[in-house]
N, C-alpha and C positions, 0 to 999 in steps of 0.2 A: 504493500500500499504506500502510496506517495503522501508523506507527511510534510506539511509545510509550515513555515513561520512567516508571519506578516508583521513587520516591525514599522510603527508609525512615529514620525517626529513630533516635536514639541507642539502641543495642541493649542494652548493659549485661548481657550474659549471659543474655538471655531467648530461649533457643533454641526452647522449645515454642512461644512466641507467634510467633516468626520463622517457624516451619515452617507455622503456621496461616495467616499472611499470605501466605506464598509459595503455598499451596494456593488461597487466595482470589483472587489477582490473575489477570487473563486475559492472561497473558504468553506471547508467542511467543519462546522461547529463541533462535531464529535471527535475530530482528529487533529485538526490544524490549530495552531496557536497564534493569537494576536498579542503583540508586545507593544506598549507605548512607553517611550523613553522618559516621560515625566513633563512637568510644567503644563499641567491642565489649566491653571488658573492665570489671571492677570491679562491685561491688554485687550482681549476680545470682547465681543459684544453679547456672547451667549454662555457666560461662564457657568452659572448654576446648571443650566441645561445640558452643557457639555459634561460636567461632572456627573449629573444623573445619568447621562447616556453611558458613561463607563461603568458606573455602579450597577445599572441594570444589565449591562452586557456581561459583567463579571457574575452576577447573581444567576444568569442563565447557564453559563458554563464556567464555573470557578476555577476549573483545572486548565482551562484553555484560554484564559484572559490574564494577562500580566500587565500591570501598570507600575512603573518604577517611581520612586519619589524624586522630584526635581528640586532644584534649589528654590524655586518659587513656592512649592508646597512647604518646604523647610521654613523658609521666611515667614509664611503665614503661621505656622505652628509656633515658631519663636515669637512672634508677636502676640499671640493668644496666651501662651504659656508663661513667657518671661518678660513681656513688655518690651521686646527689642524693637527698635525703630528703622532698622535697615529696609524692611519691607515697605515703608512709607515714602522711601526716596522716589522722586518724580520719574526716574528712569526705569523704575520696576513696573509701573502700570497697575499697582495695586488698588488704586482708587477706582478702577473699573469693577474689581471683585467685590470691594467694600460696598460701593453703591448698588451693584446688582443684588447682593444679598440683603442689605439693609433697607434699600429703597430710598436712601438719603445721600446728599452730596457730603463729601468729606471736607470738614472745616475744623482746624486745629489752631487756636489762637492762645491756649493756655494748657497748663498741666492738667486741669480738670477736664478740658475737651479731650485729651488724649486718653485719660482714664475712661471717660463715658464712651468714647469710640471704641476702645478696646473691649469693654463690657458688652456694648450693643452688638458689636460684630460677632463676638463669641456665641451670644444669644440668638443670632439670626441665621447662623450656619445650621441647617439640619443636622441633627446629631449623627445620622447615618453618614453625611458627607464628612464630618469631622473625624468619625471613627474610620472612614476609608482613608483619609489623608494619613492618619496615624499608623495605618497598617501597611503603608506602601514600602516594599522592599527597596533596597539600594542597588541590587543587581539581579540578573537572571542569566542562566546558561542553559543551552541545549546543545545537541550534536553539531549544529552548524556554527554557533558564535557565542561570544560573550555579549551581554547587553547591559549598558550603564548609561546614566545621564550625561556626565561630562568627559570622563576619560579615566585612564589608569595612571599610577605612579611607577615610573622606572619598569614597566612591562610586567608588573606584578599581576597575579590573579586578583579580581575584586575583592575576594575575601581577605586578602593581605594588603588592601589599599585602604588608607584612612577615609572615613566617610566624608570629611571636609573636601577631599581630592575628588571623590567620586560624584560629588554634588556641584563643584565649583571650578575644577582646573580648566584652564585653557593653555595647555602645555604644548608649544610648538614641537618640542622633542617627541612627544606622543604622536602628534599628528603626522610627522614626517618619518619617524624611525621605528614605530611599533611593529614588530614582526611575529608576534605570538599567534595564538588562536584568533581568528577574526573577531574584532571587537566593534560593536555598533554603538554609536553615541549620538546625543543631541547636544543642547546648550549653546554651542557656538555655531551661529548660522553659517551655512556653507559659503556664502559669498565672502565671509571673513576668514575662511580657511585657505591654506597655500593653493595657488592657481594650479599647480601641476596635477593635484588630486581631483580637481574639478573638470578636467578636460574630458569631454565625450561621455559624461555620466548624468546629463539632463538635470543637474542641480544637485545630485548626490556626490558626497566626497568619498573617493576611494584611493588610498595610497598605502602600499604594503598591506598591513593587516587592520588599518584604522578605516572605519566607514562611518561618515557623518550623514544623518538624515534630517537635521533641522535645516530645512531649505528656505528659512527666512520668514519674517512677519512684517510685510509691507503689503499694499493693495494688490501688487502684481505676484506676490509669493504664493506658491502652491503649498497645500499640506500634502505631504509626500509618504508613501508607504513602499517599503522594499520587501519583495518576497524572496525568501530562502527556501531551497538552494538554487532556484532558478534565475535569480537577480533580475527580476521584472520590477519596474518602477511603475507605481500608480500615483497619479496626482490629481487633486481637486483645487480648483482655483476659486477665489472669491467671486469672480464674475460669472460663474456657473460653468465655465469650461472644465473639461477634464482630459487626461492625457495617459497613455500607457506606452511604456518603452521596454523593449527587451535589451538588456545590456549585453553587448558582444565585443566591443571594442575597448582598448586601454584598461582591461582588467588586470589588476595586480596578480602576481603569481600565486599568493596563498588563496585568493579567491577562485583562480582557475583550478587550483588543486582540490578545493573544497567541492566545486562542481564536478570534477572528474570522479571524486570518491562516490558522489550521489547521482552519477549520470543516469542510472537506471530509473531514478525517479522523476527526471525533468520533463517538463511539458515540451512538445515539439518547439523548436526555436522559430521565433518570428523575426521578420526584418527589423532592424533597429530603426527607430524614427526619430 
């Protein structure tokens, strides 16, 4: 039987695009696995609905849906649990999460405003969503690859990599020189990754054994899904377009070796578009 893994990049509240991706992929819910690399919250316009979509998906097939913890989920929890303020930085996009859960604009002019906001937000998040955020693992592994949010430290296995590194790293050495078991990551948008790994991959980054699937968050950026072991890319755009690409060119040797190992399970190759 051909067992596949479908790994989806940083979601950031894009429920409509997620639903289109899930409709596009040829997934057998009983056997195939969906992996999300984290960052469900912040920036987007459908954050609670996107989270609910994943919660429901996992409830239906708990053994076949994996969602990793991203740094944005970690910042949210640190805000609720410890009163840390980094989540409120303007670059993070947390105001969208706060406003969509509470129904109110974020206004902080005093320490009391901060305390009230923290209390109200914690009370506004459905307990099931909060429990879900707390349950998210830092990594996943299957026969094809390792899956993390941000990256690895010195080529170590994720279980030997500090949590801070798994959630936050933007290590050029990892991007360019990692040669262990294929490792799929998000966190760093692929337009910010080294050019050589982006050539011919339709927005996905592939260099040696590092594979980046966060294809960005601007109006023209797709939400992307990479299918293993076939290396088919599915993309849903904000304007309603979608695209499917069979990757055949410029593949790093570790990914060619992975494909060769599982050649008997691959779909018939289509022309790359």
